[in-house]
C-alpha positions in Angstrom: 273.5 156.0 68.9 270.4 155.6 71.2 269.0 152.2 72.1 265.3 151.2 70.4 262.9 151.4 73.4 261.2 148.0 74.7 257.6 148.7 73.2 259.1 149.3 70.0 260.9 146.0 69.8 257.7 144.0 71.4 255.4 145.5 68.8 258.1 144.0 65.9 258.3 140.6 67.5 254.5 140.6 67.3 254.2 141.4 63.7 256.6 138.7 62.9 255.0 136.1 64.8 251.6 137.3 63.1 253.0 137.0 59.8 254.3 133.5 60.4 250.8 132.1 61.6 249.3 133.5 58.5 251.7 131.9 56.0 251.2 128.2 58.0 247.0 128.3 56.8 246.3 126.9 60.1 243.1 128.9 60.7 241.4 126.2 62.5 243.9 125.4 65.0 242.4 128.2 67.4 240.5 126.3 70.4 239.6 123.3 68.0 243.4 122.0 66.5 243.3 119.1 69.0 239.9 117.8 68.0 239.6 114.2 66.7 239.5 114.3 62.9 237.4 111.2 62.8 234.7 113.0 65.2 231.7 114.0 63.1 230.5 117.8 64.1 227.2 117.9 65.8 225.4 120.0 63.7 225.7 117.4 60.5 223.9 114.8 62.3 220.4 114.3 61.1 217.5 115.8 63.1 215.6 113.5 65.4 212.0 112.9 63.5 210.2 114.3 66.7 212.0 117.6 66.0 211.2 117.8 62.3 207.5 118.0 62.7 205.8 120.6 64.2 203.9 119.7 67.9 200.1 119.4 67.3 197.9 121.9 69.6 195.6 120.0 72.1 192.1 120.9 71.8 189.0 119.7 74.1 186.1 118.4 72.5 182.5 117.2 73.4 179.5 115.8 71.5 176.7 118.0 72.4 172.9 117.2 73.6 170.2 118.3 71.2 167.1 119.6 72.6 163.9 121.3 71.4 163.9 124.9 72.2 161.3 127.7 71.2 163.3 130.7 69.2 163.0 133.8 71.7 162.5 137.0 70.1 163.9 139.6 73.0 162.5 142.8 72.8 162.3 146.3 75.2 158.8 147.6 75.8 156.7 149.3 78.4 153.2 148.4 80.1 150.2 150.2 79.3 146.5 149.8 79.9 144.2 148.1 77.8 141.9 151.0 77.6 142.5 154.5 78.8 140.1 157.3 78.6 139.5 160.8 80.1 136.2 161.3 81.1 134.4 164.9 80.5 130.9 166.6 81.1 128.4 166.9 78.3 126.7 169.8 79.9 127.6 173.0 81.8 126.5 173.0 85.3 127.6 173.1 89.0 129.0 169.8 90.3 126.3 168.4 92.7 127.9 164.9 93.4 131.1 163.7 92.7 130.6 159.6 93.6 134.3 158.5 93.0 137.8 158.8 94.4 141.3 157.9 93.0 141.5 154.5 92.9 138.2 153.2 93.1 137.4 150.4 90.9 134.1 151.0 88.8 131.9 148.7 86.3 130.7 149.8 83.4 127.5 152.3 83.7 128.4 153.3 87.0 127.7 157.1 88.0 131.2 159.1 88.4 129.4 162.2 88.9 125.8 164.3 88.7 125.8 168.2 88.0 123.0 170.1 89.6 119.8 170.5 87.2 116.7 171.2 89.1 115.3 173.4 86.1 116.2 170.6 83.5 114.2 168.1 85.8 111.3 170.3 86.2 111.0 170.7 82.2 111.2 167.0 82.1 108.3 166.5 84.5 106.4 169.5 82.3 107.2 167.3 78.7 105.6 164.1 80.6 102.5 165.9 81.9 102.0 167.2 78.2 102.4 163.6 77.0 100.1 162.4 79.3 97.4 165.1 78.1 98.2 164.6 74.4 97.9 160.6 75.0 94.3 161.3 76.3 93.3 163.6 73.6 94.5 161.3 70.9 92.4 158.2 72.7 89.3 160.6 72.8 89.6 161.5 69.0 89.9 157.8 68.2 86.8 156.6 70.1 84.4 159.5 68.7 85.8 158.5 65.1 84.6 155.0 65.9 81.3 156.2 66.7 80.9 158.4 64.0 80.8 161.7 65.8 84.3 162.9 64.5 85.5 162.9 61.0 88.5 160.6 60.4 90.7 163.7 59.6 90.9 164.4 63.4 92.7 161.4 64.0 95.9 162.6 62.0 96.0 165.9 64.1 95.4 164.1 67.3 98.5 161.8 66.4 100.8 164.1 65.4 100.3 166.2 68.7 100.9 162.9 70.5 104.0 162.4 68.7 105.5 166.0 69.0 104.8 165.5 73.2 106.7 162.4 72.9 109.7 164.0 71.3 109.6 167.0 73.6 109.9 164.3 76.6 112.8 162.7 75.2 114.6 165.9 74.6 114.0 166.9 78.3 115.2 163.8 79.5 118.6 163.8 77.3 119.2 167.2 79.0 119.2 165.6 82.3 120.9 162.6 81.2 123.7 164.8 80.1 124.1 166.3 83.7 125.4 162.5 84.5 129.0 161.4 83.8 128.8 157.4 83.7 131.9 154.9 83.3 131.9 153.4 79.6 134.0 150.5 80.7 135.0 148.7 84.1 138.2 149.7 85.5 140.0 152.2 87.9 139.6 155.7 88.2 143.3 157.0 88.1 142.9 160.7 88.3 140.1 163.1 89.6 140.5 166.8 88.4 137.2 168.3 89.8 135.7 169.2 93.2 132.1 169.1 94.3 130.8 172.8 94.1 132.7 173.9 91.5 131.3 175.2 88.1 132.0 173.1 85.2 131.8 173.8 81.3 130.5 171.5 78.9 133.3 169.3 77.7 135.3 169.6 81.1 137.8 166.8 82.0 136.8 165.6 85.3 138.5 162.0 85.7 140.9 159.4 84.0 139.5 155.8 83.8 142.0 153.0 83.0 141.3 149.1 82.6 144.2 147.4 83.4 142.9 143.9 83.2 144.3 142.9 80.9 147.5 145.0 80.8 149.4 145.2 77.6 152.9 145.2 77.2 154.3 147.2 73.9 157.4 147.0 72.1 158.7 147.0 68.5 160.2 144.0 66.5 162.9 144.4 64.1 162.2 143.7 60.3 164.5 140.5 60.3 162.7 138.7 63.3 159.1 140.2 62.3 158.5 136.5 60.3 158.9 134.9 63.6 156.2 136.6 65.5 152.3 135.9 64.8 149.3 136.9 66.9 148.6 133.9 69.4 152.3 133.6 70.3 152.9 133.0 73.9 155.3 135.6 75.5 156.8 136.0 78.7 157.3 139.6 80.0 160.1 140.6 82.5 159.2 143.6 84.5 162.0 146.0 85.9 160.7 145.0 89.5 162.4 141.5 88.2 159.0 139.7 88.0 158.2 137.6 84.9 154.5 137.4 83.8 153.0 135.5 80.9 150.6 136.8 77.8 150.0 136.3 74.6 150.5 138.4 71.3 147.3 140.0 70.3 148.5 142.5 67.6 151.1 142.7 65.4 151.2 145.7 63.1 151.3 145.2 59.3 153.1 148.5 59.1 156.6 149.4 60.4 157.4 152.5 62.1 158.8 154.9 59.5 161.8 156.1 61.5 163.3 152.9 62.8 161.8 150.3 60.3 160.3 148.1 63.4 156.9 146.8 64.0 155.0 147.5 66.9 153.3 144.4 68.8 151.3 144.0 71.8 151.0 141.4 74.3 148.1 141.0 76.7 148.9 139.9 80.4 146.0 138.8 82.6 146.0 141.1 85.4 142.9 140.6 87.7 144.3 142.2 90.6 145.7 145.1 88.9 149.0 144.2 90.3 151.2 144.9 87.1 150.8 149.2 86.6 150.8 150.8 83.4 154.1 152.3 82.2 156.5 150.3 83.7 159.7 149.4 81.9 159.7 145.5 80.6 161.8 143.1 78.3 159.2 141.3 76.1 160.5 137.8 75.2 158.2 136.2 72.4 158.2 132.5 72.1 158.4 131.6 68.3 158.7 128.0 66.6 160.4 125.4 68.2 163.9 124.3 66.5 166.6 121.8 67.2 169.2 123.3 69.1 172.2 122.8 71.6 173.0 124.6 75.0 176.6 125.8 75.3 179.2 128.0 77.3 179.3 131.7 75.9 182.8 131.0 75.8 182.9 128.3 73.5 181.3 130.7 70.4 184.2 132.1 68.3 184.5 134.0 64.8 185.8 132.8 61.7 188.4 135.1 59.5 185.4 136.6 57.9 184.1 137.6 61.1 180.9 135.4 60.9 179.8 134.0 64.4 180.0 130.3 65.0 181.7 127.1 66.4 185.1 125.1 65.9 184.4 121.6 65.4 186.7 118.4 65.1 186.4 116.7 61.4 186.8 112.7 61.0 190.5 113.5 59.8 191.7 115.6 62.9 191.3 118.7 61.5 189.4 121.9 62.7 186.3 123.0 60.8 183.8 125.7 61.2 179.9 126.1 61.3 177.7 129.0 61.5 175.2 129.5 64.2 172.0 131.3 64.9 171.5 132.5 68.5 167.9 131.1 69.9 168.1 132.1 73.0 170.3 133.5 76.0 169.8 131.6 79.2 171.3 131.6 82.4 172.6 128.1 81.4 174.3 129.1 78.6 173.7 130.2 75.0 171.2 128.2 72.9 172.1 127.8 69.3 170.9 126.1 66.2 172.3 125.4 62.9 174.7 122.8 64.4 175.2 119.4 62.5 173.9 116.4 64.2 177.0 114.6 64.3 179.3 117.5 65.2 182.2 117.2 67.6 182.5 120.9 69.1 186.0 122.3 70.2 184.9 123.9 73.5 188.4 124.3 74.7 191.3 125.9 72.8 189.1 127.0 69.6 190.3 130.3 69.7 194.3 129.0 69.4 193.8 126.9 66.3 192.2 127.9 62.7 190.3 126.0 60.1 192.5 123.4 58.6 194.7 122.9 61.5 195.6 119.2 62.5 194.9 118.7 66.2 195.4 116.3 69.0 191.6 116.1 70.7 190.8 115.1 74.1 187.5 114.6 75.6 186.0 117.8 77.5 185.4 117.1 81.2 182.1 118.5 83.0 184.0 121.8 84.3 184.4 122.8 80.6 180.8 123.0 80.2 179.9 124.9 83.5 181.8 128.3 82.4 185.6 127.2 83.4 186.1 127.0 79.9 188.9 129.7 79.6 190.9 128.3 82.6 191.1 125.2 80.9 192.1 126.6 77.7 195.0 127.8 79.3 196.2 124.5 80.4 195.8 123.2 76.9 198.1 125.6 75.3 
């Protein structure tokens, strides 16, 4: 009979030992049977109070300094001349004398050009001579009537002839005056479209006259902000060149533009040397009423759960609150905000890491938090 193999015998031995171990019930003997039965397991010990409480978030707070600041209404605009006109001929003729060039300054009443009109000047001389004759005839008739030589009915005829001659002279002089184009207001000749010697029909455009003092900045204010703008309000205008000039609101339209629902406004800017040209892109900053406000870094402003813009503040019970704000101005030193309670302690670092109602550990903010370093400081407080 063949002898059983070794591995078969080993399998039976392992099976027998396992069965004996199960029957003993010593399931906890593996790796821990030698434990002291009086020792209390670590998991059964009560947790330390510090571990039971959630660690408080640290935030930096500051008590703001309130200032009186004018609300700034910012709109995009463009500069324009105070007056602009295209000068035109009032009669047909050959351009005999052009008295201006591009860029020339003219005063109201200055002659811009004169058309040739010798024949019309002759008509004036003829009409003047006829008027002198009719005047003498009328004087002679009046003398004869006073002497009783001529009936009084002759006076009416003489006076009628005198009036007709006077009208003829005025008509002839008007024709001569139409040969001259004059400046209706003072300004600068911006364009000249004709040359001496050319034939010009009546109504031909000859030059463009601009009045740039004052120069006008034109823009449109939204219907939300129109209540803060009025005639006489002061305004600063930043030109595309970076220069800032000051002016006054001189017109606010009472009717909104149909397509945009915005109201056109005009700001008059003194420009005696014509240094500000027309047609330049400009940012108009209208100063409205003065309000109590605070100036804070841009990074301090946050949103609440509903998406409203505002600030997170520290309440008296060390919990976080939220106050909505009104943006008054955006200056290089920071945002100017109104609507902040006078006794508010504003969270300037860590405000985006907490929510309304959270209890926090507050520390005073240092100077760097108020000069733009808020983000780095907030990372240190996490």
